[in-house]
Every structure is written in structure tokens, then in C-alpha cells.
C-alpha positions in Angstrom: 20.5 -44.7 60.4 20.8 -45.7 56.8 22.3 -48.8 55.2 25.5 -46.9 54.2 28.3 -46.2 56.6 30.4 -43.1 56.4 33.2 -45.1 54.9 30.9 -46.4 52.2 29.8 -42.8 51.3 33.4 -41.7 51.0 34.2 -44.6 48.8 31.3 -43.9 46.5 32.2 -40.2 46.4 35.8 -41.0 45.5 34.6 -43.4 42.8 32.3 -40.8 41.4 35.1 -38.2 41.3 37.4 -40.7 39.6 34.7 -41.4 36.9 33.8 -37.7 36.6 30.3 -37.7 38.0 28.6 -35.5 40.6 25.6 -36.4 42.7 22.6 -36.4 40.4 24.6 -37.8 37.5 26.0 -34.5 36.1 29.5 -34.5 34.6 32.4 -33.0 36.5 34.9 -31.0 34.5 38.2 -29.5 35.4 37.4 -26.4 33.3 36.2 -23.2 34.9 32.7 -22.0 33.9 34.1 -19.3 31.5 36.2 -21.8 29.6 33.2 -24.2 29.3 31.1 -21.4 27.8 33.9 -20.4 25.4 34.2 -24.0 24.4 30.5 -24.4 23.8 30.5 -21.1 21.8 33.4 -22.5 19.6 31.4 -25.6 19.0 28.2 -23.7 18.1 29.9 -20.8 16.2 29.6 -22.4 12.7 25.9 -23.1 13.2 25.4 -19.5 14.5 27.2 -18.0 11.6 25.2 -20.0 9.1 21.9 -19.0 10.8 23.0 -15.3 10.9 24.1 -15.4 7.2 20.7 -17.0 6.3 18.7 -14.4 8.1 20.7 -11.6 6.6 20.4 -13.1 3.1 16.6 -13.5 3.5 16.2 -9.9 4.6 18.3 -8.6 1.7 16.4 -10.8 -0.7 13.0 -9.5 0.6 14.2 -5.9 0.3 15.4 -6.6 -3.3 12.0 -8.1 -4.2 10.2 -5.2 -2.7 12.3 -2.7 -4.6 11.8 -4.6 -7.8 8.0 -4.6 -7.3 8.0 -0.9 -6.6 10.1 -0.1 -9.7 7.8 -2.2 -11.8 4.8 -0.4 -10.4 6.4 3.0 -11.1 7.2 2.0 -14.6 3.6 0.9 -15.3 2.4 4.2 -13.9 4.8 6.2 -16.0 3.7 4.2 -19.2 0.0 4.9 -18.4 0.7 8.6 -17.8 2.7 8.8 -21.0 -0.1 7.1 -23.0 -2.6 9.5 -21.4 -0.5 12.6 -22.2 0.1 11.4 -25.8 -3.7 10.8 -26.2 -4.4 14.3 -24.9 -1.8 15.9 -27.2 -3.3 14.1 -30.2 -6.8 15.3 -29.1 -5.6 18.9 -28.8 -3.9 18.8 -32.2 -7.1 17.6 -33.9 -9.1 20.4 -32.3 -6.6 23.0 -33.5 -6.7 21.8 -37.1 
């Protein structure tokens, strides 16, 4: 038999309930599990919204940069093609004259 009597155990359990502790030191709350989860979600919601907005902004920025690079590349290709065509037209004119 241990050092604690049943009366001592009941007294400690009553004291822990009064203070709001369970065995193992975890907190006791009067809220049901669903309410605790909603409460936790409400506390974390601003942080989650900022993270979501940051990720969406980063993706949109990456897509915009990719589009800009592609447009720049297409413009350079069009300018080289135009220069090549103009050179060929000039060459053909000089042959005909």
C-alpha cells in the first residue's frame, strides 16, 4: 500500500479540479472539443489568412514574371525575323535592278 490514503487522493483530485488541472498537468476546460477547436481557429485565422495571401501573391507574381519573360522573348524573336526579312527584301531588290 502506498503513502497516500483514499481520502488524500480525493483531496488532491478535488484540488486539481478546482485549479483546473488533470493528471499529467494538462489543463481542464469547460468547453467541448468543438468549441476549443473553433476558438483555436479564431485565434489562428489572421495568421492563416496572411499566409494564404502571401502564397497567392507569390504565385501570381511568379506567373506575371514568367509572362513578361515570354513576351520579351517573343518580341526579340519578332525583331530578328523582321530584320532578316528586311535584309532579304533589300537583297532581292538589288538583284532585280
